[in-house]
Backbone atoms as SQL, in Angstrom:
CREATE TABLE atoms (id INTEGER PRIMARY KEY, chain TEXT, resi INTEGER, resn TEXT, atom TEXT, x REAL, y REAL, z REAL);
INSERT INTO atoms VALUES
  (1, 'A', 1, 'MET', 'N', -18.765, 3.305, 67.140),
  (2, 'A', 1, 'MET', 'CA', -18.562, 2.850, 68.497),
  (3, 'A', 1, 'MET', 'C', -17.575, 3.760, 69.228),
  (4, 'A', 2, 'ARG', 'N', -16.529, 4.233, 68.490),
  (5, 'A', 2, 'ARG', 'CA', -15.555, 5.124, 69.127),
  (6, 'A', 2, 'ARG', 'C', -16.218, 6.393, 69.623),
  (7, 'A', 3, 'ARG', 'N', -17.180, 6.911, 68.850),
  (8, 'A', 3, 'ARG', 'CA', -17.861, 8.159, 69.251),
  (9, 'A', 3, 'ARG', 'C', -18.641, 7.938, 70.545),
  (10, 'A', 4, 'ILE', 'N', -19.260, 6.773, 70.690),
  (11, 'A', 4, 'ILE', 'CA', -20.019, 6.482, 71.905),
  (12, 'A', 4, 'ILE', 'C', -19.062, 6.413, 73.091),
  (13, 'A', 5, 'ILE', 'N', -17.932, 5.761, 72.914),
  (14, 'A', 5, 'ILE', 'CA', -16.942, 5.668, 73.986),
  (15, 'A', 5, 'ILE', 'C', -16.411, 7.053, 74.323),
  (16, 'A', 6, 'ALA', 'N', -16.130, 7.869, 73.284),
  (17, 'A', 6, 'ALA', 'CA', -15.636, 9.227, 73.518),
  (18, 'A', 6, 'ALA', 'C', -16.675, 10.053, 74.259),
  (19, 'A', 7, 'LEU', 'N', -17.944, 9.927, 73.866),
  (20, 'A', 7, 'LEU', 'CA', -19.017, 10.662, 74.535),
  (21, 'A', 7, 'LEU', 'C', -19.109, 10.262, 76.002),
  (22, 'A', 8, 'CYS', 'N', -19.029, 8.972, 76.280),
  (23, 'A', 8, 'CYS', 'CA', -19.082, 8.500, 77.672),
  (24, 'A', 8, 'CYS', 'C', -17.900, 9.038, 78.468),
  (25, 'A', 9, 'ALA', 'N', -16.727, 9.064, 77.856),
  (26, 'A', 9, 'ALA', 'CA', -15.544, 9.574, 78.542),
  (27, 'A', 9, 'ALA', 'C', -15.692, 11.060, 78.853),
  (28, 'A', 10, 'VAL', 'N', -16.171, 11.828, 77.876),
  (29, 'A', 10, 'VAL', 'CA', -16.363, 13.264, 78.098),
  (30, 'A', 10, 'VAL', 'C', -17.422, 13.492, 79.160),
  (31, 'A', 11, 'ALA', 'N', -18.507, 12.722, 79.119),
  (32, 'A', 11, 'ALA', 'CA', -19.566, 12.876, 80.117),
  (33, 'A', 11, 'ALA', 'C', -19.053, 12.549, 81.517),
  (34, 'A', 12, 'ALA', 'N', -18.218, 11.529, 81.620),
  (35, 'A', 12, 'ALA', 'CA', -17.663, 11.163, 82.923),
  (36, 'A', 12, 'ALA', 'C', -16.766, 12.271, 83.460),
  (37, 'A', 13, 'VAL', 'N', -15.936, 12.834, 82.587),
  (38, 'A', 13, 'VAL', 'CA', -15.075, 13.944, 83.003),
  (39, 'A', 13, 'VAL', 'C', -15.926, 15.132, 83.433),
  (40, 'A', 14, 'ALA', 'N', -17.002, 15.392, 82.688),
  (41, 'A', 14, 'ALA', 'CA', -17.890, 16.506, 83.038),
  (42, 'A', 14, 'ALA', 'C', -18.474, 16.314, 84.427),
  (43, 'A', 15, 'ALA', 'N', -18.893, 15.105, 84.728),
  (44, 'A', 15, 'ALA', 'CA', -19.472, 14.834, 86.043),
  (45, 'A', 15, 'ALA', 'C', -18.430, 15.038, 87.138),
  (46, 'A', 16, 'LEU', 'N', -17.210, 14.576, 86.889),
  (47, 'A', 16, 'LEU', 'CA', -16.152, 14.731, 87.874),
  (48, 'A', 16, 'LEU', 'C', -15.733, 16.181, 88.037),
  (49, 'A', 17, 'ALA', 'N', -15.805, 16.957, 86.943),
  (50, 'A', 17, 'ALA', 'CA', -15.369, 18.358, 86.990),
  (51, 'A', 17, 'ALA', 'C', -16.434, 19.269, 87.583),
  (52, 'A', 18, 'GLY', 'N', -17.631, 18.757, 87.794),
  (53, 'A', 18, 'GLY', 'CA', -18.675, 19.563, 88.404),
  (54, 'A', 18, 'GLY', 'C', -19.475, 20.387, 87.419),
  (55, 'A', 19, 'ALA', 'N', -19.250, 20.208, 86.131),
  (56, 'A', 19, 'ALA', 'CA', -20.046, 20.933, 85.139),
  (57, 'A', 19, 'ALA', 'C', -21.432, 20.317, 85.104),
  (58, 'A', 20, 'CYS', 'N', -22.400, 21.116, 84.715),
  (59, 'A', 20, 'CYS', 'CA', -23.769, 20.627, 84.692),
  (60, 'A', 20, 'CYS', 'C', -24.331, 20.792, 83.297),
  (61, 'A', 21, 'ALA', 'N', -24.936, 19.756, 82.755),
  (62, 'A', 21, 'ALA', 'CA', -25.571, 19.837, 81.441),
  (63, 'A', 21, 'ALA', 'C', -27.016, 19.392, 81.573),
  (64, 'A', 22, 'VAL', 'N', -27.923, 20.289, 81.351),
  (65, 'A', 22, 'VAL', 'CA', -29.346, 19.999, 81.401),
  (66, 'A', 22, 'VAL', 'C', -29.899, 20.315, 80.028),
  (67, 'A', 23, 'THR', 'N', -30.809, 19.493, 79.527),
  (68, 'A', 23, 'THR', 'CA', -31.281, 19.694, 78.168),
  (69, 'A', 23, 'THR', 'C', -32.690, 20.238, 78.124),
  (70, 'A', 24, 'GLY', 'N', -32.819, 21.419, 77.581),
  (71, 'A', 24, 'GLY', 'CA', -34.121, 21.967, 77.257),
  (72, 'A', 24, 'GLY', 'C', -35.046, 22.310, 78.407),
  (73, 'A', 25, 'ASP', 'N', -34.575, 22.377, 79.649),
  (74, 'A', 25, 'ASP', 'CA', -35.457, 22.695, 80.763),
  (75, 'A', 25, 'ASP', 'C', -35.812, 24.179, 80.815),
  (76, 'A', 26, 'GLN', 'N', -34.953, 25.022, 80.267),
  (77, 'A', 26, 'GLN', 'CA', -35.158, 26.454, 80.341),
  (78, 'A', 26, 'GLN', 'C', -35.479, 26.972, 78.945),
  (79, 'A', 27, 'PRO', 'N', -36.676, 27.508, 78.736),
  (80, 'A', 27, 'PRO', 'CA', -37.004, 28.039, 77.419),
  (81, 'A', 27, 'PRO', 'C', -36.189, 29.299, 77.139),
  (82, 'A', 28, 'VAL', 'N', -35.572, 29.344, 75.978),
  (83, 'A', 28, 'VAL', 'CA', -34.793, 30.500, 75.555),
  (84, 'A', 28, 'VAL', 'C', -35.326, 30.942, 74.208),
  (85, 'A', 29, 'ARG', 'N', -35.568, 32.222, 74.073),
  (86, 'A', 29, 'ARG', 'CA', -36.092, 32.746, 72.822),
  (87, 'A', 29, 'ARG', 'C', -35.014, 32.708, 71.752),
  (88, 'A', 30, 'THR', 'N', -35.377, 32.213, 70.573),
  (89, 'A', 30, 'THR', 'CA', -34.427, 32.133, 69.462),
  (90, 'A', 30, 'THR', 'C', -34.800, 33.075, 68.326),
  (91, 'A', 31, 'ALA', 'N', -35.909, 33.803, 68.477),
  (92, 'A', 31, 'ALA', 'CA', -36.333, 34.752, 67.441),
  (93, 'A', 31, 'ALA', 'C', -35.224, 35.769, 67.220),
  (94, 'A', 32, 'GLY', 'N', -34.916, 36.009, 65.959),
  (95, 'A', 32, 'GLY', 'CA', -33.890, 36.981, 65.611),
  (96, 'A', 32, 'GLY', 'C', -32.494, 36.392, 65.491),
  (97, 'A', 33, 'MET', 'N', -32.297, 35.155, 65.946),
  (98, 'A', 33, 'MET', 'CA', -30.986, 34.527, 65.772),
  (99, 'A', 33, 'MET', 'C', -30.846, 34.098, 64.313),
  (100, 'A', 34, 'PRO', 'N', -29.679, 34.292, 63.715),
  (101, 'A', 34, 'PRO', 'CA', -29.509, 33.888, 62.310),
  (102, 'A', 34, 'PRO', 'C', -29.484, 32.378, 62.160),
  (103, 'A', 35, 'GLY', 'N', -29.686, 31.914, 60.938),
  (104, 'A', 35, 'GLY', 'CA', -29.612, 30.488, 60.643),
  (105, 'A', 35, 'GLY', 'C', -30.802, 29.715, 61.173),
  (106, 'A', 36, 'GLN', 'N', -30.623, 28.393, 61.203),
  (107, 'A', 36, 'GLN', 'CA', -31.672, 27.464, 61.630),
  (108, 'A', 36, 'GLN', 'C', -31.258, 26.771, 62.921),
  (109, 'A', 37, 'LEU', 'N', -32.241, 26.510, 63.791),
  (110, 'A', 37, 'LEU', 'CA', -31.991, 25.740, 65.000),
  (111, 'A', 37, 'LEU', 'C', -31.491, 24.356, 64.589),
  (112, 'A', 38, 'GLU', 'N', -30.353, 23.938, 65.129),
  (113, 'A', 38, 'GLU', 'CA', -29.703, 22.696, 64.714),
  (114, 'A', 38, 'GLU', 'C', -30.028, 21.554, 65.677),
  (115, 'A', 39, 'PRO', 'N', -30.759, 20.524, 65.213),
  (116, 'A', 39, 'PRO', 'CA', -30.938, 19.344, 66.076),
  (117, 'A', 39, 'PRO', 'C', -29.571, 18.696, 66.319),
  (118, 'A', 40, 'ILE', 'N', -29.363, 18.171, 67.518),
  (119, 'A', 40, 'ILE', 'CA', -28.069, 17.579, 67.848),
  (120, 'A', 40, 'ILE', 'C', -28.224, 16.096, 68.152),
  (121, 'A', 41, 'HIS', 'N', -27.157, 15.338, 67.890),
  (122, 'A', 41, 'HIS', 'CA', -27.123, 13.910, 68.217),
  (123, 'A', 41, 'HIS', 'C', -26.748, 13.717, 69.690),
  (124, 'A', 42, 'ALA', 'N', -25.844, 14.583, 70.185),
  (125, 'A', 42, 'ALA', 'CA', -25.368, 14.457, 71.561),
  (126, 'A', 42, 'ALA', 'C', -24.652, 15.739, 71.964),
  (127, 'A', 43, 'ALA', 'N', -24.510, 15.933, 73.266),
  (128, 'A', 43, 'ALA', 'CA', -23.749, 17.056, 73.812),
  (129, 'A', 43, 'ALA', 'C', -23.092, 16.595, 75.098),
  (130, 'A', 44, 'ALA', 'N', -21.902, 17.125, 75.360),
  (131, 'A', 44, 'ALA', 'CA', -21.196, 16.809, 76.601),
  (132, 'A', 44, 'ALA', 'C', -20.365, 18.022, 76.992),
  (133, 'A', 45, 'PHE', 'N', -20.112, 18.155, 78.296),
  (134, 'A', 45, 'PHE', 'CA', -19.383, 19.309, 78.803),
  (135, 'A', 45, 'PHE', 'C', -18.329, 18.857, 79.789),
  (136, 'A', 46, 'THR', 'N', -17.163, 19.505, 79.730),
  (137, 'A', 46, 'THR', 'CA', -16.153, 19.358, 80.776),
  (138, 'A', 46, 'THR', 'C', -16.133, 20.681, 81.521),
  (139, 'A', 47, 'ARG', 'N', -15.156, 20.870, 82.333),
  (140, 'A', 47, 'ARG', 'CA', -15.051, 22.129, 83.085),
  (141, 'A', 47, 'ARG', 'C', -14.886, 23.331, 82.159),
  (142, 'A', 48, 'ASP', 'N', -14.291, 23.127, 80.985),
  (143, 'A', 48, 'ASP', 'CA', -14.030, 24.273, 80.117),
  (144, 'A', 48, 'ASP', 'C', -14.216, 23.993, 78.625),
  (145, 'A', 49, 'THR', 'N', -14.986, 22.958, 78.292),
  (146, 'A', 49, 'THR', 'CA', -15.207, 22.607, 76.884),
  (147, 'A', 49, 'THR', 'C', -16.639, 22.135, 76.669),
  (148, 'A', 50, 'ALA', 'N', -17.228, 22.586, 75.555),
  (149, 'A', 50, 'ALA', 'CA', -18.552, 22.117, 75.126),
  (150, 'A', 50, 'ALA', 'C', -18.356, 21.319, 73.844),
  (151, 'A', 51, 'VAL', 'N', -18.872, 20.087, 73.833),
  (152, 'A', 51, 'VAL', 'CA', -18.724, 19.197, 72.681),
  (153, 'A', 51, 'VAL', 'C', -20.118, 18.809, 72.198),
  (154, 'A', 52, 'PHE', 'N', -20.339, 18.919, 70.891),
  (155, 'A', 52, 'PHE', 'CA', -21.622, 18.577, 70.284),
  (156, 'A', 52, 'PHE', 'C', -21.397, 17.661, 69.103),
  (157, 'A', 53, 'TRP', 'N', -22.366, 16.768, 68.840),
  (158, 'A', 53, 'TRP', 'CA', -22.385, 15.972, 67.619),
  (159, 'A', 53, 'TRP', 'C', -23.609, 16.429, 66.836),
  (160, 'A', 54, 'VAL', 'N', -23.364, 16.884, 65.595),
  (161, 'A', 54, 'VAL', 'CA', -24.438, 17.395, 64.741),
  (162, 'A', 54, 'VAL', 'C', -24.464, 16.601, 63.435),
  (163, 'A', 55, 'SER', 'N', -25.590, 16.635, 62.749),
  (164, 'A', 55, 'SER', 'CA', -25.730, 15.938, 61.474),
  (165, 'A', 55, 'SER', 'C', -24.789, 16.535, 60.439),
  (166, 'A', 56, 'SER', 'N', -24.371, 15.687, 59.504),
  (167, 'A', 56, 'SER', 'CA', -23.496, 16.144, 58.424),
  (168, 'A', 56, 'SER', 'C', -23.732, 15.303, 57.187),
  (169, 'A', 57, 'ASN', 'N', -23.776, 15.969, 56.047),
  (170, 'A', 57, 'ASN', 'CA', -23.810, 15.275, 54.760),
  (171, 'A', 57, 'ASN', 'C', -22.401, 15.110, 54.212),
  (172, 'A', 58, 'GLY', 'N', -21.401, 15.362, 55.048),
  (173, 'A', 58, 'GLY', 'CA', -20.016, 15.144, 54.672),
  (174, 'A', 58, 'GLY', 'C', -19.144, 16.384, 54.657),
  (175, 'A', 59, 'CYS', 'N', -19.741, 17.568, 54.769),
  (176, 'A', 59, 'CYS', 'CA', -18.953, 18.805, 54.675),
  (177, 'A', 59, 'CYS', 'C', -19.149, 19.762, 55.849),
  (178, 'A', 60, 'THR', 'N', -19.837, 19.366, 56.889),
  (179, 'A', 60, 'THR', 'CA', -20.087, 20.273, 58.006),
  (180, 'A', 60, 'THR', 'C', -18.799, 20.548, 58.766),
  (181, 'A', 61, 'SER', 'N', -18.547, 21.829, 59.010),
  (182, 'A', 61, 'SER', 'CA', -17.393, 22.229, 59.812),
  (183, 'A', 61, 'SER', 'C', -17.860, 23.178, 60.910),
  (184, 'A', 62, 'LYS', 'N', -16.964, 23.489, 61.805),
  (185, 'A', 62, 'LYS', 'CA', -17.272, 24.379, 62.921),
  (186, 'A', 62, 'LYS', 'C', -17.750, 25.748, 62.424),
  (187, 'A', 63, 'ALA', 'N', -17.261, 26.180, 61.279),
  (188, 'A', 63, 'ALA', 'CA', -17.653, 27.480, 60.718),
  (189, 'A', 63, 'ALA', 'C', -19.114, 27.499, 60.269),
  (190, 'A', 64, 'ASP', 'N', -19.706, 26.325, 60.045),
  (191, 'A', 64, 'ASP', 'CA', -21.089, 26.233, 59.561),
  (192, 'A', 64, 'ASP', 'C', -22.130, 26.333, 60.674),
  (193, 'A', 65, 'VAL', 'N', -21.713, 26.136, 61.913),
  (194, 'A', 65, 'VAL', 'CA', -22.624, 26.106, 63.056),
  (195, 'A', 65, 'VAL', 'C', -22.119, 27.103, 64.090),
  (196, 'A', 66, 'LYS', 'N', -23.011, 27.961, 64.568),
  (197, 'A', 66, 'LYS', 'CA', -22.600, 28.987, 65.534),
  (198, 'A', 66, 'LYS', 'C', -23.343, 28.808, 66.847),
  (199, 'A', 67, 'PRO', 'N', -22.593, 28.812, 67.967),
  (200, 'A', 67, 'PRO', 'CA', -23.246, 28.764, 69.278),
  (201, 'A', 67, 'PRO', 'C', -23.632, 30.175, 69.731),
  (202, 'A', 68, 'PHE', 'N', -24.856, 30.311, 70.217),
  (203, 'A', 68, 'PHE', 'CA', -25.316, 31.558, 70.811),
  (204, 'A', 68, 'PHE', 'C', -25.508, 31.306, 72.297),
  (205, 'A', 69, 'ILE', 'N', -25.039, 32.224, 73.109),
  (206, 'A', 69, 'ILE', 'CA', -25.095, 32.071, 74.560),
  (207, 'A', 69, 'ILE', 'C', -26.151, 33.010, 75.126),
  (208, 'A', 70, 'THR', 'N', -27.062, 32.458, 75.917),
  (209, 'A', 70, 'THR', 'CA', -28.043, 33.252, 76.646),
  (210, 'A', 70, 'THR', 'C', -27.712, 33.097, 78.119),
  (211, 'A', 71, 'ARG', 'N', -27.426, 34.205, 78.761),
  (212, 'A', 71, 'ARG', 'CA', -27.073, 34.159, 80.180),
  (213, 'A', 71, 'ARG', 'C', -28.325, 34.277, 81.039),
  (214, 'A', 72, 'LEU', 'N', -28.432, 33.364, 81.988),
  (215, 'A', 72, 'LEU', 'CA', -29.504, 33.403, 82.972),
  (216, 'A', 72, 'LEU', 'C', -28.871, 33.833, 84.295),
  (217, 'A', 73, 'ARG', 'N', -29.631, 33.862, 85.347),
  (218, 'A', 73, 'ARG', 'CA', -29.100, 34.334, 86.630),
  (219, 'A', 73, 'ARG', 'C', -27.854, 33.553, 87.063),
  (220, 'A', 74, 'ASP', 'N', -27.958, 32.225, 87.140),
  (221, 'A', 74, 'ASP', 'CA', -26.847, 31.412, 87.646),
  (222, 'A', 74, 'ASP', 'C', -26.294, 30.441, 86.623),
  (223, 'A', 75, 'SER', 'N', -26.671, 30.579, 85.359),
  (224, 'A', 75, 'SER', 'CA', -26.223, 29.624, 84.354),
  (225, 'A', 75, 'SER', 'C', -26.260, 30.274, 82.969),
  (226, 'A', 76, 'ALA', 'N', -25.931, 29.476, 81.979),
  (227, 'A', 76, 'ALA', 'CA', -25.981, 29.930, 80.592),
  (228, 'A', 76, 'ALA', 'C', -26.622, 28.838, 79.755),
  (229, 'A', 77, 'VAL', 'N', -27.272, 29.235, 78.681),
  (230, 'A', 77, 'VAL', 'CA', -27.898, 28.297, 77.756),
  (231, 'A', 77, 'VAL', 'C', -27.220, 28.453, 76.404),
  (232, 'A', 78, 'ILE', 'N', -26.792, 27.330, 75.830),
  (233, 'A', 78, 'ILE', 'CA', -26.162, 27.334, 74.505),
  (234, 'A', 78, 'ILE', 'C', -27.201, 26.908, 73.475),
  (235, 'A', 79, 'THR', 'N', -27.339, 27.714, 72.431),
  (236, 'A', 79, 'THR', 'CA', -28.217, 27.391, 71.306),
  (237, 'A', 79, 'THR', 'C', -27.347, 27.309, 70.060),
  (238, 'A', 80, 'LEU', 'N', -27.296, 26.139, 69.429),
  (239, 'A', 80, 'LEU', 'CA', -26.540, 25.991, 68.179),
  (240, 'A', 80, 'LEU', 'C', -27.437, 26.320, 67.002),
  (241, 'A', 81, 'ARG', 'N', -26.941, 27.153, 66.095),
  (242, 'A', 81, 'ARG', 'CA', -27.667, 27.532, 64.887),
  (243, 'A', 81, 'ARG', 'C', -26.795, 27.205, 63.675),
  (244, 'A', 82, 'ARG', 'N', -27.385, 26.540, 62.685),
  (245, 'A', 82, 'ARG', 'CA', -26.656, 26.230, 61.447),
  (246, 'A', 82, 'ARG', 'C', -26.762, 27.442, 60.529),
  (247, 'A', 83, 'LEU', 'N', -25.592, 27.975, 60.168),
  (248, 'A', 83, 'LEU', 'CA', -25.539, 29.146, 59.304),
  (249, 'A', 83, 'LEU', 'C', -25.427, 28.768, 57.835),
  (250, 'A', 84, 'ASP', 'N', -24.681, 27.701, 57.536),
  (251, 'A', 84, 'ASP', 'CA', -24.490, 27.259, 56.160),
  (252, 'A', 84, 'ASP', 'C', -24.922, 25.815, 56.011),
  (253, 'A', 85, 'GLU', 'N', -25.764, 25.552, 55.016),
  (254, 'A', 85, 'GLU', 'CA', -26.275, 24.208, 54.749),
  (255, 'A', 85, 'GLU', 'C', -25.158, 23.314, 54.208),
  (256, 'A', 86, 'ASP', 'N', -25.146, 22.076, 54.622),
  (257, 'A', 86, 'ASP', 'CA', -24.186, 21.081, 54.142),
  (258, 'A', 86, 'ASP', 'C', -24.801, 20.391, 52.932),
  (259, 'A', 87, 'ARG', 'N', -24.326, 20.724, 51.749),
  (260, 'A', 87, 'ARG', 'CA', -24.893, 20.186, 50.506),
  (261, 'A', 87, 'ARG', 'C', -24.099, 19.007, 49.943),
  (262, 'A', 88, 'CYS', 'N', -23.171, 18.479, 50.703),
  (263, 'A', 88, 'CYS', 'CA', -22.411, 17.319, 50.230),
  (264, 'A', 88, 'CYS', 'C', -23.303, 16.087, 50.196),
  (265, 'A', 89, 'GLU', 'N', -22.799, 15.018, 49.602),
  (266, 'A', 89, 'GLU', 'CA', -23.613, 13.806, 49.432),
  (267, 'A', 89, 'GLU', 'C', -22.954, 12.574, 50.031),
  (268, 'A', 90, 'ASN', 'N', -22.307, 12.754, 51.184),
  (269, 'A', 90, 'ASN', 'CA', -21.666, 11.649, 51.892),
  (270, 'A', 90, 'ASN', 'C', -22.085, 11.702, 53.363),
  (271, 'A', 91, 'PRO', 'N', -23.377, 11.391, 53.655),
  (272, 'A', 91, 'PRO', 'CA', -23.888, 11.531, 55.033),
  (273, 'A', 91, 'PRO', 'C', -23.081, 10.727, 56.049),
  (274, 'A', 92, 'LYS', 'N', -22.885, 11.314, 57.217),
  (275, 'A', 92, 'LYS', 'CA', -22.199, 10.666, 58.338),
  (276, 'A', 92, 'LYS', 'C', -23.272, 10.208, 59.318),
  (277, 'A', 93, 'SER', 'N', -23.437, 8.915, 59.498),
  (278, 'A', 93, 'SER', 'CA', -24.536, 8.394, 60.323),
  (279, 'A', 93, 'SER', 'C', -24.464, 8.859, 61.777),
  (280, 'A', 94, 'ASP', 'N', -23.267, 9.046, 62.316),
  (281, 'A', 94, 'ASP', 'CA', -23.121, 9.501, 63.699),
  (282, 'A', 94, 'ASP', 'C', -22.968, 11.013, 63.792),
  (283, 'A', 95, 'GLY', 'N', -23.018, 11.701, 62.643),
  (284, 'A', 95, 'GLY', 'CA', -22.800, 13.138, 62.643),
  (285, 'A', 95, 'GLY', 'C', -21.317, 13.446, 62.771),
  (286, 'A', 96, 'VAL', 'N', -21.008, 14.704, 63.036),
  (287, 'A', 96, 'VAL', 'CA', -19.620, 15.125, 63.233),
  (288, 'A', 96, 'VAL', 'C', -19.509, 15.825, 64.584),
  (289, 'A', 97, 'GLN', 'N', -18.321, 15.766, 65.157),
  (290, 'A', 97, 'GLN', 'CA', -18.068, 16.381, 66.452),
  (291, 'A', 97, 'GLN', 'C', -17.590, 17.817, 66.250),
  (292, 'A', 98, 'LEU', 'N', -18.215, 18.742, 66.953),
  (293, 'A', 98, 'LEU', 'CA', -17.783, 20.136, 66.975),
  (294, 'A', 98, 'LEU', 'C', -17.586, 20.521, 68.431),
  (295, 'A', 99, 'GLN', 'N', -16.527, 21.276, 68.713),
  (296, 'A', 99, 'GLN', 'CA', -16.317, 21.664, 70.104),
  (297, 'A', 99, 'GLN', 'C', -15.825, 23.095, 70.199),
  (298, 'A', 100, 'TRP', 'N', -16.190, 23.718, 71.317),
  (299, 'A', 100, 'TRP', 'CA', -15.789, 25.078, 71.634),
  (300, 'A', 100, 'TRP', 'C', -15.290, 25.094, 73.064),
  (301, 'A', 101, 'SER', 'N', -14.238, 25.859, 73.314),
  (302, 'A', 101, 'SER', 'CA', -13.794, 26.062, 74.693),
  (303, 'A', 101, 'SER', 'C', -14.747, 27.055, 75.338),
  (304, 'A', 102, 'PHE', 'N', -14.851, 26.995, 76.657),
  (305, 'A', 102, 'PHE', 'CA', -15.683, 27.971, 77.354),
  (306, 'A', 102, 'PHE', 'C', -15.136, 29.385, 77.099),
  (307, 'A', 103, 'GLU', 'N', -13.827, 29.501, 76.946),
  (308, 'A', 103, 'GLU', 'CA', -13.244, 30.812, 76.650),
  (309, 'A', 103, 'GLU', 'C', -13.787, 31.350, 75.324),
  (310, 'A', 104, 'GLU', 'N', -13.854, 30.485, 74.279),
  (311, 'A', 104, 'GLU', 'CA', -14.431, 30.897, 72.998),
  (312, 'A', 104, 'GLU', 'C', -15.889, 31.331, 73.157),
  (313, 'A', 105, 'LEU', 'N', -16.598, 30.686, 74.058),
  (314, 'A', 105, 'LEU', 'CA', -18.018, 30.978, 74.275),
  (315, 'A', 105, 'LEU', 'C', -18.241, 32.159, 75.219),
  (316, 'A', 106, 'GLY', 'N', -17.157, 32.678, 75.785),
  (317, 'A', 106, 'GLY', 'CA', -17.283, 33.786, 76.732),
  (318, 'A', 106, 'GLY', 'C', -17.787, 33.352, 78.087),
  (319, 'A', 107, 'LEU', 'N', -17.538, 32.093, 78.443),
  (320, 'A', 107, 'LEU', 'CA', -17.998, 31.535, 79.718),
  (321, 'A', 107, 'LEU', 'C', -16.809, 31.257, 80.635),
  (322, 'A', 108, 'PRO', 'N', -16.990, 31.405, 81.942),
  (323, 'A', 108, 'PRO', 'CA', -15.909, 31.067, 82.864),
  (324, 'A', 108, 'PRO', 'C', -15.789, 29.547, 83.000),
  (325, 'A', 109, 'PRO', 'N', -14.591, 29.050, 83.318),
  (326, 'A', 109, 'PRO', 'CA', -14.441, 27.610, 83.551),
  (327, 'A', 109, 'PRO', 'C', -15.410, 27.135, 84.626),
  (328, 'A', 110, 'GLY', 'N', -16.020, 25.970, 84.388),
  (329, 'A', 110, 'GLY', 'CA', -16.940, 25.388, 85.360),
  (330, 'A', 110, 'GLY', 'C', -18.334, 25.974, 85.335),
  (331, 'A', 111, 'ALA', 'N', -18.624, 26.841, 84.353),
  (332, 'A', 111, 'ALA', 'CA', -19.955, 27.450, 84.288),
  (333, 'A', 111, 'ALA', 'C', -21.026, 26.372, 84.136),
  (334, 'A', 112, 'GLU', 'N', -22.172, 26.613, 84.764),
  (335, 'A', 112, 'GLU', 'CA', -23.315, 25.709, 84.612),
  (336, 'A', 112, 'GLU', 'C', -23.985, 26.051, 83.287),
  (337, 'A', 113, 'VAL', 'N', -24.112, 25.051, 82.414),
  (338, 'A', 113, 'VAL', 'CA', -24.684, 25.287, 81.092),
  (339, 'A', 113, 'VAL', 'C', -25.765, 24.261, 80.779),
  (340, 'A', 114, 'SER', 'N', -26.662, 24.657, 79.886),
  (341, 'A', 114, 'SER', 'CA', -27.664, 23.740, 79.358),
  (342, 'A', 114, 'SER', 'C', -27.747, 23.974, 77.858),
  (343, 'A', 115, 'VAL', 'N', -28.469, 23.096, 77.173),
  (344, 'A', 115, 'VAL', 'CA', -28.568, 23.133, 75.718),
  (345, 'A', 115, 'VAL', 'C', -30.008, 23.432, 75.331),
  (346, 'A', 116, 'ASN', 'N', -30.183, 24.290, 74.352),
  (347, 'A', 116, 'ASN', 'CA', -31.506, 24.701, 73.909),
  (348, 'A', 116, 'ASN', 'C', -31.917, 24.004, 72.611),
  (349, 'A', 117, 'ASN', 'N', -31.153, 23.045, 72.148),
  (350, 'A', 117, 'ASN', 'CA', -31.432, 22.370, 70.882),
  (351, 'A', 117, 'ASN', 'C', -32.168, 21.059, 71.105),
  (352, 'A', 118, 'PRO', 'N', -33.017, 20.677, 70.150),
  (353, 'A', 118, 'PRO', 'CA', -33.663, 19.365, 70.247),
  (354, 'A', 118, 'PRO', 'C', -32.645, 18.262, 69.953),
  (355, 'A', 119, 'TYR', 'N', -32.854, 17.104, 70.551),
  (356, 'A', 119, 'TYR', 'CA', -32.017, 15.944, 70.280),
  (357, 'A', 119, 'TYR', 'C', -32.608, 15.161, 69.123),
  (358, 'A', 120, 'LEU', 'N', -31.748, 14.696, 68.248),
  (359, 'A', 120, 'LEU', 'CA', -32.138, 13.971, 67.045),
  (360, 'A', 120, 'LEU', 'C', -31.738, 12.509, 67.203),
  (361, 'A', 121, 'MET', 'N', -32.718, 11.619, 67.127),
  (362, 'A', 121, 'MET', 'CA', -32.408, 10.183, 67.175),
  (363, 'A', 121, 'MET', 'C', -32.152, 9.697, 65.762),
  (364, 'A', 122, 'ARG', 'N', -31.158, 8.847, 65.615),
  (365, 'A', 122, 'ARG', 'CA', -30.923, 8.232, 64.308),
  (366, 'A', 122, 'ARG', 'C', -32.089, 7.325, 63.990),
  (367, 'A', 123, 'GLN', 'N', -32.322, 7.077, 62.704),
  (368, 'A', 123, 'GLN', 'CA', -33.461, 6.263, 62.289),
  (369, 'A', 123, 'GLN', 'C', -33.384, 4.843, 62.822),
  (370, 'A', 124, 'ASN', 'N', -32.185, 4.302, 63.008),
  (371, 'A', 124, 'ASN', 'CA', -32.079, 2.926, 63.493),
  (372, 'A', 124, 'ASN', 'C', -32.098, 2.839, 65.022),
  (373, 'A', 125, 'ASP', 'N', -32.154, 3.987, 65.702),
  (374, 'A', 125, 'ASP', 'CA', -32.297, 3.984, 67.166),
  (375, 'A', 125, 'ASP', 'C', -33.779, 3.886, 67.491),
  (376, 'A', 126, 'LYS', 'N', -34.140, 2.939, 68.301),
  (377, 'A', 126, 'LYS', 'CA', -35.540, 2.771, 68.689),
  (378, 'A', 126, 'LYS', 'C', -35.655, 2.926, 70.182),
  (379, 'A', 127, 'PRO', 'N', -36.675, 3.633, 70.654),
  (380, 'A', 127, 'PRO', 'CA', -36.866, 3.742, 72.106),
  (381, 'A', 127, 'PRO', 'C', -37.127, 2.369, 72.716),
  (382, 'A', 128, 'HIS', 'N', -36.666, 2.187, 73.914),
  (383, 'A', 128, 'HIS', 'CA', -36.921, 0.923, 74.615),
  (384, 'A', 128, 'HIS', 'C', -38.375, 0.887, 75.069),
  (385, 'A', 129, 'GLU', 'N', -39.014, -0.232, 74.845),
  (386, 'A', 129, 'GLU', 'CA', -40.399, -0.372, 75.274),
  (387, 'A', 129, 'GLU', 'C', -40.446, -1.062, 76.619),
  (388, 'A', 130, 'ALA', 'N', -41.356, -0.619, 77.447),
  (389, 'A', 130, 'ALA', 'CA', -41.540, -1.247, 78.767),
  (390, 'A', 130, 'ALA', 'C', -42.193, -2.612, 78.559),
  (391, 'A', 131, 'SER', 'N', -41.769, -3.586, 79.340),
  (392, 'A', 131, 'SER', 'CA', -42.363, -4.916, 79.190),
  (393, 'A', 131, 'SER', 'C', -43.379, -5.198, 80.244);
């Protein structure tokens, strides 16, 4: 529950700071990038921080996942790639939080960014059905 509240807080700050997060609208080529495309549980952006929740078997750290930046005309696309497999046996149902400053990503504060990763729904999350 804390992660959901934290995600909502970060998303609210992102909206107030003018950052833009769009998911998967812009196709970005991933051929040649090392590692595997990492499905994400959630992503949020502030004016100068990118926060992601990724799956973990208990040992995933920031060093295991690398963000690749593709610059477009007026924005940038972040693609997370898993470089090292998490072979631990203590799965985290909500995943783990990883974050990078825009400075670490080589982006200016307030840059418009989108995410190139697929979103992963937990098994107990069910889509709402129309009545």
